[in-house]
C-alpha positions as CSV (number, residue, x, y, z in Angstrom):
1,M,-0.2,-20.4,-27.3
2,F,-3.2,-20.4,-25.0
3,D,-6.6,-19.3,-26.3
4,K,-8.0,-18.4,-22.9
5,I,-6.7,-18.1,-19.4
6,L,-8.3,-17.6,-15.8
7,I,-6.7,-15.0,-13.6
8,A,-6.9,-16.2,-10.1
9,N,-6.3,-12.7,-8.6
10,R,-7.8,-9.4,-7.9
11,G,-7.0,-5.7,-8.0
12,E,-4.1,-4.3,-9.9
13,I,-2.3,-7.4,-10.7
14,A,-5.3,-9.0,-12.3
15,C,-5.7,-5.9,-14.5
16,R,-2.0,-5.9,-15.4
17,V,-2.2,-9.7,-16.5
18,A,-5.5,-9.0,-18.5
19,R,-3.8,-6.1,-20.3
20,T,-1.0,-8.3,-21.8
21,A,-3.1,-11.0,-22.4
22,R,-5.4,-8.8,-24.4
23,Q,-2.6,-7.5,-26.5
24,M,-1.4,-11.2,-27.2
25,G,-5.0,-12.0,-28.4
26,I,-5.6,-14.2,-25.2
27,R,-9.1,-14.2,-23.7
28,T,-9.4,-13.9,-20.0
29,V,-11.7,-15.1,-17.2
30,A,-11.9,-13.0,-14.0
31,V,-12.9,-14.4,-10.7
32,Y,-14.3,-12.2,-7.9
33,S,-15.7,-12.3,-4.4
34,D,-19.0,-10.5,-3.3
35,A,-17.0,-7.5,-2.2
36,D,-15.5,-7.4,-5.7
37,A,-18.6,-7.9,-7.8
38,R,-18.1,-4.4,-9.5
39,A,-14.3,-4.1,-9.2
40,M,-12.1,-2.9,-12.1
41,H,-10.6,-6.4,-12.7
42,V,-13.9,-7.8,-13.4
43,S,-14.6,-5.5,-16.3
44,A,-11.0,-5.8,-17.5
45,C,-11.6,-9.4,-18.5
46,D,-13.7,-11.0,-21.2
47,E,-15.8,-12.8,-18.8
48,A,-16.1,-13.2,-14.9
49,R,-17.5,-15.7,-12.6
50,R,-18.2,-15.5,-8.7
51,L,-16.0,-17.2,-6.3
52,G,-17.8,-16.7,-3.1
53,P,-18.1,-14.3,0.1
54,P,-15.6,-11.7,0.8
55,S,-13.3,-13.5,3.0
56,P,-10.2,-14.7,1.1
57,H,-10.4,-18.2,2.5
58,E,-13.9,-18.6,0.9
59,S,-12.9,-16.8,-2.3
60,Y,-9.5,-16.2,-3.7
61,L,-7.7,-18.9,-1.6
62,N,-10.6,-21.5,-2.7
63,G,-8.4,-23.4,-5.1
64,D,-11.0,-26.1,-5.9
65,A,-13.5,-23.4,-6.8
66,I,-11.1,-21.7,-9.0
67,I,-10.1,-24.9,-11.0
68,A,-13.7,-25.6,-11.3
69,I,-14.5,-22.2,-13.0
70,A,-11.3,-22.7,-15.3
71,R,-12.7,-25.9,-16.5
72,A,-16.4,-24.9,-16.9
73,T,-15.1,-21.6,-18.9
74,G,-12.7,-23.5,-21.1
75,A,-9.5,-21.8,-19.8
76,Q,-6.5,-23.7,-20.6
77,A,-4.3,-22.1,-18.0
78,I,-4.3,-20.2,-14.7
79,H,-2.2,-17.3,-13.8
80,P,-2.1,-16.7,-10.0
81,G,-0.6,-13.2,-9.9
82,Y,1.1,-12.6,-6.7
83,G,-0.2,-13.3,-3.1
84,F,-3.2,-15.6,-2.5
85,L,-2.3,-18.9,-4.3
86,S,0.6,-17.8,-6.3
87,E,3.2,-19.7,-4.0
88,N,0.9,-22.6,-3.0
89,A,2.4,-25.6,-4.4
90,G,-0.6,-27.9,-3.7
91,F,-2.6,-25.5,-5.8
92,A,-0.1,-25.4,-8.5
93,A,-0.1,-29.5,-8.5
94,S,-4.0,-29.5,-8.5
95,V,-3.9,-27.2,-11.7
96,A,-1.7,-29.7,-13.4
97,E,-3.9,-32.8,-12.3
98,A,-6.9,-31.0,-13.6
99,G,-5.2,-31.0,-17.1
100,L,-4.6,-27.2,-17.0
101,T,-1.4,-25.2,-17.0
102,F,0.0,-23.3,-14.0
103,I,1.5,-20.0,-15.3
104,G,4.3,-20.4,-12.7
105,P,7.1,-22.6,-11.4
106,P,6.7,-26.5,-10.9
107,P,5.2,-27.5,-7.5
108,D,8.5,-28.8,-6.4
109,A,10.3,-25.5,-6.9
110,I,7.5,-23.9,-5.0
111,R,7.9,-26.2,-2.2
112,A,11.7,-25.9,-2.0
113,M,11.4,-22.2,-1.7
114,G,8.2,-22.1,0.2
115,S,10.0,-23.3,3.4
116,K,12.6,-20.7,4.3
117,S,14.3,-23.2,6.4
118,R,14.6,-25.8,3.6
119,S,15.5,-23.1,1.0
120,K,18.5,-22.0,3.2
121,L,19.9,-25.6,3.2
122,I,19.4,-25.8,-0.6
123,M,21.2,-22.5,-1.1
124,E,24.0,-23.6,1.1
125,E,24.4,-26.5,-1.0
126,A,24.4,-24.5,-4.2
127,G,27.2,-22.2,-2.7
128,V,24.8,-19.2,-2.4
129,P,25.9,-17.0,0.6
130,L,23.8,-17.1,3.8
131,V,23.2,-15.0,6.8
132,P,24.1,-16.6,10.1
133,G,20.9,-18.1,11.7
134,Y,18.9,-20.9,12.7
135,H,16.8,-22.9,10.1
136,G,16.0,-26.2,11.9
137,T,12.8,-28.2,12.3
138,D,12.8,-28.1,16.2
139,Q,10.6,-25.3,17.1
140,G,10.7,-25.6,20.8
141,D,10.5,-22.2,22.6
142,S,13.5,-22.9,24.8
143,L,15.6,-24.2,21.8
144,L,14.7,-21.1,19.7
145,A,15.7,-18.9,22.7
146,R,19.0,-20.8,23.1
147,E,19.6,-20.3,19.3
148,A,18.9,-16.5,19.5
149,D,21.4,-16.3,22.3
150,A,23.9,-18.0,20.2
151,I,23.4,-15.9,17.2
152,G,23.5,-12.7,19.3
153,F,20.8,-9.9,19.5
154,P,19.4,-8.2,17.6
155,V,17.9,-11.2,15.9
156,L,15.1,-11.4,13.3
157,I,12.2,-13.8,13.6
158,K,10.8,-14.7,10.2
159,A,7.7,-16.9,9.2
160,S,9.2,-19.8,7.4
161,A,6.2,-20.1,5.0
162,G,5.8,-16.6,3.8
163,G,6.9,-13.1,3.2
164,G,5.7,-9.5,2.8
165,G,6.6,-8.6,6.5
166,K,4.0,-10.9,7.8
167,G,5.2,-13.1,10.8
168,M,8.3,-11.1,11.1
169,R,9.7,-9.4,14.2
170,I,13.0,-7.7,15.1
171,V,13.9,-8.6,18.7
172,E,16.6,-6.2,20.3
173,R,16.8,-7.8,23.7
174,R,16.6,-11.2,25.3
175,V,13.8,-10.2,27.6
176,D,11.4,-9.4,24.7
177,F,12.1,-12.5,22.7
178,S,9.1,-14.8,24.1
179,A,6.5,-12.3,23.4
180,A,7.8,-11.5,20.0
181,L,7.9,-15.2,19.1
182,A,4.4,-15.7,20.1
183,S,3.3,-12.8,18.1
184,A,5.1,-13.8,15.0
185,R,3.7,-17.2,15.3
186,R,0.2,-16.1,15.4
187,E,0.4,-13.7,12.5
188,A,2.2,-16.5,10.6
189,K,-0.4,-19.0,11.2
190,S,-3.2,-16.5,10.2
191,S,-1.3,-15.4,7.0
192,F,0.1,-18.7,5.8
193,G,-1.4,-21.4,7.9
194,D,1.9,-22.5,9.2
195,D,3.5,-21.1,12.3
196,T,7.1,-22.3,11.8
197,V,9.8,-19.7,12.1
198,L,13.4,-19.3,11.5
199,L,16.0,-17.0,13.1
200,E,18.6,-14.8,11.3
201,K,21.2,-12.5,12.7
202,Y,19.6,-9.0,12.1
203,L,22.0,-6.7,10.1
204,T,21.4,-3.2,11.4
205,A,22.0,-1.0,8.4
206,P,21.6,-3.5,5.3
207,R,20.3,-2.9,1.7
208,H,17.7,-5.1,0.2
209,I,18.6,-5.8,-3.3
210,E,16.8,-8.5,-5.4
211,M,17.7,-10.1,-8.7
212,Q,14.9,-10.9,-11.2
213,V,15.4,-14.4,-12.8
214,F,13.6,-16.1,-15.6
215,A,14.0,-19.7,-16.6
216,D,12.3,-21.9,-19.4
217,N,11.7,-25.5,-19.8
218,R,14.7,-26.0,-22.1
219,G,17.4,-25.4,-19.4
220,N,17.9,-21.7,-20.1
221,C,17.9,-19.1,-17.2
222,V,18.8,-15.5,-17.3
223,H,18.7,-12.6,-14.8
224,L,17.1,-9.2,-15.8
225,F,19.3,-7.3,-13.4
226,E,18.5,-6.0,-9.9
227,R,15.9,-3.9,-8.0
228,D,16.7,-2.0,-4.8
229,C,13.9,-2.5,-2.4
230,S,15.6,-1.0,0.8
231,V,13.2,1.6,1.7
232,Q,10.6,-0.3,3.7
233,R,8.1,0.3,6.6
234,R,7.1,-2.6,8.8
235,H,9.2,-4.7,6.7
236,Q,7.1,-3.9,3.6
237,K,8.4,-2.2,0.6
238,V,7.4,1.4,-0.1
239,L,9.9,2.5,-3.0
240,E,11.7,0.2,-5.5
241,E,14.0,1.3,-8.1
242,A,16.3,-0.2,-11.0
243,P,19.3,-0.4,-11.4
244,A,20.4,-0.3,-7.8
245,P,22.3,3.0,-7.0
246,G,25.9,2.3,-6.5
247,M,25.7,-1.0,-8.2
248,T,29.1,-2.1,-9.7
249,P,29.3,-4.2,-12.9
250,Q,31.3,-6.7,-10.9
251,R,28.9,-7.2,-7.9
252,R,25.9,-7.2,-10.6
253,A,27.6,-10.1,-12.3
254,E,28.3,-11.8,-8.8
255,M,24.7,-11.4,-7.6
256,G,23.2,-12.4,-11.2
257,T,25.3,-15.6,-11.1
258,A,24.4,-16.6,-7.5
259,A,20.5,-15.9,-8.5
260,I,20.8,-18.1,-11.4
261,A,22.5,-20.8,-9.3
262,A,19.7,-20.5,-6.9
263,A,17.1,-20.9,-9.6
264,K,18.8,-23.7,-11.4
265,A,19.2,-25.6,-7.9
266,I,15.4,-26.1,-7.8
267,G,14.7,-26.8,-11.4
268,Y,13.0,-23.4,-11.7
269,V,10.7,-22.3,-14.5
270,G,9.1,-19.0,-15.1
271,A,9.6,-15.7,-13.6
272,G,11.1,-15.7,-10.0
273,T,13.0,-13.1,-7.6
274,V,15.9,-14.0,-5.5
275,E,16.1,-11.6,-2.6
276,F,19.5,-10.7,-1.1
277,I,20.6,-8.6,2.1
278,V,23.6,-6.5,1.4
279,D,25.9,-5.4,4.0
280,A,27.6,-2.0,4.2
281,D,30.7,-3.5,2.9
282,G,29.2,-5.0,-0.1
283,A,28.8,-8.4,1.0
284,F,25.5,-10.0,0.1
285,Y,23.5,-12.9,1.5
286,F,20.4,-15.1,0.3
287,M,17.4,-14.1,2.1
288,E,14.5,-16.0,0.2
289,M,13.2,-16.6,-3.3
290,N,9.8,-15.4,-4.3
291,T,8.4,-18.1,-6.7
292,R,6.1,-15.6,-8.6
293,L,5.9,-12.3,-10.4
294,Q,6.9,-9.5,-7.9
295,V,4.7,-6.5,-7.0
296,E,7.8,-4.3,-8.2
297,H,8.3,-5.9,-11.7
298,P,7.4,-2.9,-13.5
299,V,10.8,-1.1,-12.8
300,T,12.3,-4.2,-14.5
301,E,10.2,-3.7,-17.4
302,M,10.9,-0.1,-17.6
303,I,14.7,-0.5,-17.7
304,T,14.8,-3.5,-20.1
305,G,11.8,-2.9,-22.5
306,V,10.6,-6.7,-21.6
307,D,6.9,-7.5,-20.7
308,L,7.5,-10.0,-18.1
309,V,4.0,-11.2,-18.1
310,E,4.2,-11.8,-22.0
311,W,7.4,-13.8,-21.0
312,Q,5.4,-15.9,-18.4
313,L,2.8,-16.8,-20.8
314,R,5.1,-17.8,-23.4
315,V,7.3,-19.8,-21.3
316,A,4.2,-21.6,-19.9
317,A,3.0,-22.4,-23.2
318,G,6.5,-24.2,-23.9
319,D,8.3,-21.4,-25.6
320,P,12.0,-20.7,-25.1
321,L,13.1,-17.6,-23.5
322,P,12.7,-14.7,-26.1
323,L,16.2,-13.3,-25.3
324,A,19.6,-14.5,-24.2
325,Q,21.6,-12.9,-21.4
326,A,23.9,-11.0,-23.7
327,A,20.8,-9.4,-25.4
328,I,19.3,-7.9,-22.2
329,R,20.4,-4.4,-21.6
330,I,19.8,-1.7,-19.0
331,Q,18.1,1.4,-20.3
332,G,17.9,4.3,-17.9
333,H,16.6,4.3,-14.3
334,A,13.1,3.5,-13.1
335,I,11.4,4.1,-9.6
336,E,8.2,2.7,-8.2
337,A,6.2,4.2,-5.4
338,R,3.4,2.3,-3.9
339,I,0.1,4.3,-3.3
340,Y,-1.5,2.8,-0.3
341,A,-4.7,3.6,1.6
342,E,-3.1,3.8,4.8
343,D,-2.3,6.5,7.6
344,P,1.5,7.1,8.1
345,E,0.7,9.3,11.1
346,R,-1.2,6.5,12.8
347,G,1.5,3.7,12.3
348,F,0.6,2.9,8.6
349,L,-2.8,1.6,9.7
350,P,-4.8,0.7,6.6
351,S,-7.7,3.0,5.6
352,V,-10.9,1.5,4.7
353,G,-13.7,3.4,2.7
354,R,-15.0,4.5,-0.5
355,L,-12.6,6.5,-3.1
356,A,-15.0,9.5,-3.3
357,H,-12.6,11.3,-5.7
358,L,-9.4,9.6,-7.5
359,R,-7.2,11.4,-10.0
360,S,-3.9,10.1,-11.1
361,P,-1.2,11.3,-13.5
362,A,-1.6,11.1,-17.1
363,P,0.3,8.0,-18.3
364,S,2.9,8.2,-20.9
365,T,6.1,6.3,-21.9
366,Q,7.9,7.8,-18.9
367,V,4.9,7.6,-16.4
368,R,2.9,4.4,-15.7
369,V,0.1,3.7,-13.3
370,D,-0.9,0.2,-12.4
371,T,-4.0,0.3,-10.5
372,G,-7.0,-1.9,-9.9
373,V,-9.6,0.6,-8.5
374,R,-11.5,3.7,-9.9
375,A,-13.3,6.6,-8.3
376,G,-16.3,5.2,-6.4
377,D,-14.7,1.8,-5.7
378,E,-14.2,0.6,-2.0
379,I,-10.9,-0.2,-0.3
380,S,-12.1,-3.1,1.7
381,Q,-10.9,-4.5,5.1
382,Y,-10.5,-8.0,3.5
383,Y,-7.7,-7.2,1.1
384,D,-4.4,-5.3,0.6
385,P,-4.9,-1.6,0.8
386,M,-3.0,-0.7,-2.4
387,I,-4.4,1.9,-4.5
388,A,-2.0,1.8,-7.2
389,K,1.7,1.4,-8.4
390,L,3.2,4.8,-9.8
391,I,6.3,4.0,-12.0
392,V,8.4,6.4,-13.8
393,H,11.5,6.2,-16.0
394,G,14.2,8.5,-16.8
395,A,17.5,8.7,-18.7
396,D,19.2,8.4,-15.1
397,R,18.2,8.6,-11.4
398,T,18.0,12.2,-11.2
399,Q,15.6,12.5,-14.2
400,A,13.4,9.6,-12.8
401,L,13.4,11.3,-9.4
402,R,12.2,14.6,-10.8
403,R,9.4,12.8,-12.8
404,L,8.3,10.9,-9.7
405,R,8.2,14.2,-7.8
406,Q,6.0,15.7,-10.5
407,A,3.7,12.7,-10.9
408,L,3.1,12.6,-7.0
409,R,2.0,16.3,-7.0
410,E,-0.5,15.2,-9.6
411,Y,-2.1,12.5,-7.4
412,Q,-5.4,13.2,-5.7
413,V,-7.3,10.9,-3.5
414,V,-10.2,11.6,-1.3
415,G,-12.2,9.2,0.8
416,V,-9.4,7.3,2.5
417,A,-6.2,8.4,4.1
418,T,-3.0,7.7,1.9
419,N,0.7,7.7,2.0
420,I,1.0,10.2,-0.9
421,A,2.4,13.1,1.3
422,F,4.6,10.6,3.1
423,L,6.2,9.5,-0.3
424,Q,6.7,13.0,-1.2
425,R,8.7,13.6,2.0
426,I,10.8,10.5,1.4
427,I,11.9,11.3,-2.1
428,S,12.6,14.9,-1.0
429,H,14.7,13.9,1.8
430,E,18.5,14.3,1.4
431,A,19.1,10.6,2.4
432,F,16.9,9.2,-0.4
433,A,17.8,12.0,-3.0
434,N,21.5,11.1,-2.5
435,A,20.9,7.4,-2.5
436,H,21.9,6.7,1.0
437,L,19.8,3.8,1.1
438,D,19.1,1.1,3.8
439,T,16.2,-0.7,5.4
440,G,16.5,1.6,8.3
441,L,16.0,4.9,6.3
442,I,12.5,5.5,7.5
443,A,13.1,4.7,11.1
444,R,16.3,6.6,11.3
445,H,14.9,9.8,9.8
446,H,11.5,9.4,11.7
447,E,11.4,13.1,13.1
448,A,12.0,14.6,9.6
449,L,9.6,12.2,7.7
450,F,6.7,12.6,10.2
451,P,6.8,16.4,11.0
452,P,4.0,18.1,12.9
453,S,1.0,19.1,10.6
454,P,1.4,22.7,9.7
455,P,-1.7,25.0,10.1
456,P,-3.5,25.7,7.0
457,S,-2.0,28.8,5.2
458,P,-4.2,31.9,4.7
459,E,-3.9,31.3,0.9
460,F,-5.3,27.6,1.4
461,L,-8.2,28.9,3.5
462,A,-9.0,31.7,1.0
463,M,-8.9,29.1,-1.9
464,A,-11.3,26.8,0.1
465,A,-13.7,29.6,0.7
466,I,-13.8,30.8,-2.8
467,A,-14.3,27.2,-4.2
468,E,-17.2,27.0,-1.7
469,Y,-18.8,30.2,-3.1
470,A,-18.3,28.8,-6.7
471,A,-20.0,25.8,-5.8
472,M,-22.8,27.7,-4.2
473,R,-23.0,30.0,-7.3
474,D,-23.2,27.0,-9.7
475,A,-25.7,25.2,-7.7
476,V,-28.0,28.2,-7.5
477,A,-27.6,28.8,-11.2
478,A,-28.6,25.3,-11.9
479,G,-31.6,25.7,-9.7
480,A,-32.5,28.9,-11.4
481,I,-32.7,27.4,-14.9
482,A,-34.6,24.5,-13.6
483,S,-37.1,26.7,-11.7
484,G,-38.3,28.3,-15.1
485,D,-37.4,31.9,-13.7
486,P,-33.7,32.1,-14.1
487,Y,-33.5,36.0,-13.8
488,S,-35.2,36.1,-10.4
489,P,-33.0,38.3,-8.0
490,W,-33.7,35.9,-5.3
491,R,-31.8,33.1,-7.2
492,D,-28.4,34.8,-6.9
493,V,-25.5,34.4,-4.7
494,D,-24.1,37.8,-3.7
495,T,-23.3,39.7,-0.4
496,W,-25.6,42.6,-1.3
497,W,-27.9,43.6,1.4
498,L,-30.3,46.6,1.6
499,N,-28.7,50.0,2.9
500,T,-25.6,48.3,3.9
501,E,-22.2,47.4,2.7
502,E,-21.0,45.1,5.6
503,H,-23.0,41.9,4.7
504,F,-20.7,39.0,3.9
505,I,-20.6,35.2,3.4
506,A,-19.2,33.7,6.6
507,L,-17.5,30.3,6.6
508,N,-15.8,28.5,9.4
509,Y,-13.1,25.9,8.8
510,V,-11.6,23.6,11.4
511,A,-8.1,21.8,11.1
512,E,-6.5,20.0,13.9
513,D,-9.2,21.3,16.4
514,T,-8.5,24.9,15.6
515,S,-11.2,27.0,14.1
516,Y,-10.4,29.5,11.2
517,P,-13.3,31.8,10.2
518,V,-13.3,33.2,6.7
519,R,-15.5,36.0,5.4
520,L,-16.2,36.9,1.6
521,R,-17.7,40.1,0.3
522,L,-18.4,40.8,-3.3
523,R,-17.1,44.0,-4.8
524,N,-18.1,44.3,-8.3
525,A,-16.2,41.7,-10.3
526,A,-13.7,41.2,-7.5
527,I,-14.0,39.1,-4.2
528,A,-12.7,40.4,-0.8
529,V,-11.7,37.6,1.4
530,D,-10.7,38.1,5.0
531,V,-8.7,35.3,6.6
532,G,-7.8,36.2,10.3
533,Q,-5.6,39.4,10.0
534,R,-5.0,38.6,6.0
535,Q,-7.2,40.4,3.4
536,F,-7.0,39.2,-0.1
537,T,-8.6,40.8,-3.3
538,A,-9.4,37.6,-5.4
539,S,-11.0,36.5,-8.6
540,I,-11.9,33.1,-10.0
541,E,-11.8,31.4,-13.1
542,S,-13.3,27.8,-14.1
543,L,-10.9,25.4,-15.7
544,E,-11.3,21.8,-16.7
545,H,-11.3,19.9,-13.3
546,A,-9.8,22.7,-11.5
547,L,-10.3,26.4,-10.6
548,A,-7.8,29.3,-11.2
549,V,-7.8,31.5,-8.2
550,T,-6.0,34.7,-8.2
551,L,-5.2,36.2,-4.8
552,D,-3.5,39.8,-4.7
553,G,-2.1,39.0,-8.1
554,D,-0.8,35.7,-7.6
555,R,-2.5,33.0,-9.6
556,F,-3.1,29.4,-8.2
557,T,-4.6,26.3,-9.7
558,T,-6.5,24.4,-7.2
559,N,-9.1,21.7,-6.9
560,V,-11.3,21.6,-3.8
561,V,-13.2,18.3,-3.3
562,A,-16.2,18.3,-1.0
563,H,-16.7,15.1,0.9
564,G,-19.5,15.4,3.6
565,E,-18.4,18.4,5.8
566,E,-14.7,17.9,4.8
567,R,-13.1,19.9,2.2
568,Y,-9.9,18.7,0.4
569,V,-7.8,21.5,-1.1
570,F,-5.2,20.4,-3.7
571,C,-2.8,22.9,-4.9
572,N,0.8,23.0,-6.0
573,G,1.2,19.2,-5.1
574,T,0.0,19.7,-1.6
575,M,-3.3,18.6,0.0
576,Q,-5.1,20.4,3.0
577,R,-7.8,18.7,4.7
578,L,-10.3,21.1,6.2
579,K,-13.7,20.7,7.9
580,L,-16.4,23.1,7.0
581,V,-18.6,23.5,10.1
582,D,-22.1,24.6,10.2
583,P,-22.7,25.7,13.8
584,L,-26.5,25.1,13.5
585,A,-26.0,21.5,12.4
586,H,-24.1,20.7,15.4
587,A,-26.0,22.7,17.9
588,G,-26.1,20.8,21.2
589,E,-23.8,17.9,20.1
590,H,-21.2,16.9,22.6
591,M,-19.2,13.6,22.9
592,E,-17.4,12.7,25.9
593,H,-14.7,10.2,25.1
594,G,-13.4,9.7,28.7
595,G,-11.7,6.3,28.8
596,H,-13.4,4.6,25.9
597,L,-10.5,3.0,23.8
598,A,-11.8,2.6,20.0
599,A,-10.7,0.2,17.3
600,P,-8.1,2.1,15.1
601,M,-9.4,0.2,12.2
602,S,-11.9,-2.6,11.2
603,G,-10.7,-6.2,11.8
604,T,-11.0,-9.2,14.2
605,I,-10.0,-9.4,17.8
606,V,-7.3,-12.0,18.2
607,S,-6.7,-11.7,22.2
608,V,-8.0,-9.9,25.1
609,M,-5.3,-9.5,27.8
610,V,-7.3,-7.8,30.6
611,E,-10.6,-8.4,32.4
612,P,-12.9,-5.8,34.1
613,G,-11.4,-4.7,37.5
614,D,-7.8,-5.1,36.3
615,A,-5.5,-2.1,37.2
616,V,-3.3,-1.0,34.1
617,A,-0.6,1.5,33.4
618,R,-0.1,3.7,30.6
619,G,1.1,1.7,27.6
620,T,0.0,-1.6,28.9
621,P,-1.2,-3.9,26.1
622,L,-4.9,-4.6,26.3
623,M,-6.1,-6.2,23.2
624,I,-4.8,-7.5,19.9
625,L,-6.5,-6.7,16.7
626,E,-5.8,-8.3,13.4
627,A,-6.6,-6.5,10.1
628,M,-5.3,-7.6,6.5
629,K,-3.1,-10.2,8.2
630,M,-1.1,-7.8,10.5
631,E,-1.5,-7.5,14.3
632,H,-2.2,-4.1,15.8
633,I,-1.7,-3.9,19.7
634,I,-4.2,-1.6,21.5
635,T,-2.7,-0.2,24.7
636,A,-3.8,1.9,27.7
637,A,-3.7,5.6,27.1
638,S,-3.3,6.2,30.6
639,D,-3.2,4.7,34.2
640,G,-6.6,3.4,35.2
641,V,-8.8,0.5,36.0
642,V,-10.6,-1.5,33.2
643,S,-14.2,-1.0,33.7
644,A,-15.7,-2.8,30.5
645,V,-14.4,-5.3,27.8
646,H,-16.9,-5.0,24.9
647,Y,-15.5,-7.7,22.7
648,R,-13.9,-11.1,23.0
649,A,-11.4,-13.1,21.0
650,G,-12.8,-13.8,17.5
651,D,-15.2,-11.1,17.3
652,K,-15.2,-8.7,14.2
653,V,-15.3,-4.9,15.0
654,R,-15.5,-1.7,12.9
655,E,-13.2,1.2,13.0
656,G,-14.1,3.5,15.8
657,A,-16.1,1.1,17.7
658,D,-15.5,1.3,21.6
659,V,-13.6,-1.9,22.6
660,I,-12.4,-1.3,26.2
661,D,-13.3,1.3,28.8
662,V,-10.6,2.4,31.2
663,A,-11.7,4.4,34.1
664,A,-9.5,6.8,36.1
665,P,-8.0,5.1,39.1
666,A,-9.7,5.7,42.5
667,P,-8.2,8.7,44.4
668,T,-5.6,7.8,47.0
669,P,-7.1,8.2,50.5
């Protein structure tokens, strides 16, 4: 077994690998970019070395630098995690040439599956079922268009060299094919350095079911059952579970046999995942093989009791597989939810910023949180915006789902937008609860999953105001103690005023551009709270990390987090974001947005499609912005004339920066 390994990754997967290595008595070396100098994975390892600037190409994709660090630190092997260099055959070969062990499959296996076109040919020869499509080397636009016509719309354009939804486009109509092809190629080139694509018939209501396989150097290969990854947004997984709901023993055996055949066809070694698309009638087709550990591997670990990272380390060191197929059993049900810093209401745009407040559910044998960030850490524009993976286990799907609901209720994040409320809506929806799963679930139930934001309830406004009073009271008490005159009547927070009973603490909250005034008056031991037409008699009690607020006899446990002017009210698994407005602080402020179009997120301008003077209609594409390897199109919000273009292709922009100005069209004479 190895004495020391280098983990060529960051974030939660680097922390995950380091945890198992530590349990096995293996020392670890972390690598980090300048943006990650104080990251969690750096402190999780025994030692750490700098790679370079924040850009992945100058840090986590710099294979030569990683290998040099491994040799300099005495590491005997390199674990690539997932993403970055994990499926780079050239890197795997270079690791071996340097006399080190690559904790993953052989380079030839990575190459075979790294090209989706080549992998389809290999799978066809191995007898693995395939979706009708085009996987050829001729990449001419006109040929691809003819092949798409032959397949029949809708078709799916996929980057041949990668995955994760990058370089993937669904094309419903022939007229949209050329633009979708160009966009998919740009994204594939940016993400994988290769703009080769393949075409497949797009199945309209399929399930995405994958098989976990594992092989050693001695010819042994097993599967560790399936995972259902059908719930997706923008072709990226949101929820994963194992076993797949409705899976029959016969189909599981058939898919497992096909997955093992796929692995053996390329001489596979290590952990891998064979992904299938499953039609409504139960027929399954090979999609691709991921030659690495999957993001969603914890659900497999939860139902089998197997530590897949430990297996990776043992197999890479030359050991045989620890278990034969017959000894691997399914125990209960597990579900994973990916907690992302993203804004579902804005098309799932990544949210960049500092995690001002972070509280996750307490881990247990049934609840697991895999994360690579802590409160105070930054979600950077350079990397994937995942905050954590929340995994739960139960005796069956019903119990696992109940535990997931509770765990999501306990999650609190302030500083960036998250998908937590969106996840809560999905798992509460009848379709998911009843396991009516397919990759179109989110789109099909869009209206129910993206309801209008409700106004803040009087109870939430009252709790926000009471928490504000408590914070003021505590701050004044601390100041009194520090002043040397703690009993001064001027160092107190109350609403008493000479000769009147009408004095009050007035607070003004804003939510969705609507103002909500709240007034508090102290009445002996109670607090009178006026919220619009509602009046509450309230009391407050401090708890550890929370407040107990009683409103007219009803007790609520709440946590109100202040972040600048914003107040985040957490109560009963719900979060309400409010803005506490100080009118004096904003006196005279006025912002005229007019026709200024702002960058929805920080990123790089890929293409500018208009010039000053161009007339545009509402919805006209104006500019393409790339962030985190995904393209986002900025369109005209209304009819008008482009009056200014502030950035060129290749420029970097910050979220909120004005990128294009569109003036109202001149009045018709």
